[in-house]
N, C-alpha and C positions, 0 to 999 in steps of 0.2 A: 229890371237884376234882377235876378233868382240865384236862387241857394242849393244846395246844398246842407240835408245837418247830418250829420257822418259823427260827431265824437256828441252821441246822447248818452248821457252816463246818469239817466236819472235812478235812485237809489231802493224807491217805493216802487209796484207795481201797478196799484192806486191810488192815485192820489188825487184829495178835492180841494174844489174851488168853494168857496162861500164867497156868494154874492151876497151884496147889502145893496137897494135900488133902494129908492123912493118910493116904490108898493111895499117894502119888504124886503125877508133871507129867501135864500132858497139859494140848495147844497149839487153838485153836482162830482161821482166821482169818473175819473177821466182815466182815459184806456192805455195806460203806459203804455206797456205792454204789446199790444194789436198795433199800434195807434205813435213808434216813440218819436216821429218827427212834427206828426200837428201838437201833444202832446210838452212836449220841450218851447216850441214855439210857441205856446197860448203860454203858458210857463212864465219861461224869459216876455212876456209882454207881460203878462197880467206884474211880476214880481219886476219887472226896469230894470231885465238886465237884458235891453235887445239896444246894442250901443249904433244901431242907425237908430232906432227911431227915438222920437221927445225921450226928456228927461223927465223918471219919475214912471210912478205905475200906471199903462198908458190906457186899459179901458178905466180908470178912474177916473168918475165924472165925466164918461160918456153916456148916451141914449139908445134907450134902447127905437130904430128908425124906421120902422118899417114891421108893420101888427096886422093879423089876418088872419080874424079870429076864423078858427077851430082846423087852422092848418100849421101858424107856424108865429114868433118874435124872434126880430132882428135886428145884432146890436153890432157893436166891434169896430163902425165905421170913425175915424178920427175927424171926419169931417163932416158929420149927424145928418149925409143921406147916401147914405150907401155909394157913392161912390172912390169916397177911400179907400187906403192903404198903407201899408207902416216904410214905402218903399221899395219892394220885396218882394216877391210870391216864391212857391211853390209849388214840388207837386202831390198829386194826392195819394191815396192810403183808406181802400179799396179793400174790405174784406169778404166772402157773402157768409161770417155770421155778426155782420156790425149790419143794421138795418136799421130804416124807420117805421120800423112795425110799434109805433106805438108815441104816445106824449111823451114827451118829456125828456127827447132824445136830444143830443149835442153834436151838430156840425157844422162844419165848415163850410160857408157860403161863398162863392166865388163865380167867374163869370165866364166859365170854360176849363176844362183840362190845365191843369196845373198853373192855376189862376189862384190860389190860398194866401195867403195873408193875414189879415185879420179879424174878417168879417164872423159871424159867427153867427149859427137861429136853432133853438130850441123846438120840438114841432109840438104839435097841438094834438094830436091824431097821428094814425097811419099815414102815411106818407107814401108809400113803397116807389114810387116811379120818381123816388130822388134819388134812391141805389143807386150805387157805382156813378154817379155824378159826384155824389154831398160825401165826405167825408166822416161819415158817423167817429166822436170821441174822446163819446161819454154817453150820462144820463141822469133824470135830475131823481133826488136822493131820500131826500125831504125840501122842504116846503113848495110843491106842486100845485100847491094854490095859491101862490104867492104869481108862480108858472102860466096860469091861468088867469088868474087876475088881473095881471102885463096886457094877455089873450085875450079878453073882455074891453080892453083903452076902445073911447067912440072913437072915431078917425077920419081923419078929411082926407084932403088930397097924397097921390099916390103913398097909400097904404099907415102914415104918420101919423102917432097918439096928435090927438087937439093940444095935450098935456103933456110934457114933458117927459118922461118917464128914465130920471136917473140911474143906473148901476154908478152907485157912491166910491165901493170898493170891489174889488176882487180877495180872497185870501188866499195864497195854496197852503192851506194843512198837507203834515205829510204825518 
C-alpha cells in the first residue's frame, strides 16, 4: 500500500526527537520544513498518531537491529530484523542541500525508490554514496557520543548487535 501526505500541518520548523535508549540518550533536530512528508511520518509514528499501525508509540521498545562500525546504525523495524514496515510506503524527498556529509545524519532506510516506511539510520561518518538514494531528514544535535557507542557495539551475523540495543522511547519536542 502507498499513501501521500498532503495534510502536513506541523507548526514547528525544527522539532526535536529525543531518543532514550539502553545505551543513553541523544537528540535529533528534524528538518520539517525541508522534508515535511518524511518528518510528518516519523513524528506520527513516534507519537502513536498513525492509525493504520500498531497501537501506541511505534518506535518505543524497538531495537537498533543493524550496526556497522564507521558507517551507520539502523532501527525502526517492527520485526527487529530489517524486513518489517508499518504497512505502507511513501516517496523520497531528496534535496541537494541535505546530504550524508558526516556523522549524525538521520536518513530513511529503504529498499529502493519510493519504499520509505518506518526504518531509519544514523550515519557514523560521511556516506556520500547514499545521497539521492535515502532521504536525509535530521541531524544529531546532542548525545553524539551515545550514537558512537551504539555504533561500536560488537555484532554477529547480518550486522546485528550481540546484545539488544533498545530504543526505550522517542519523544518529540516542539
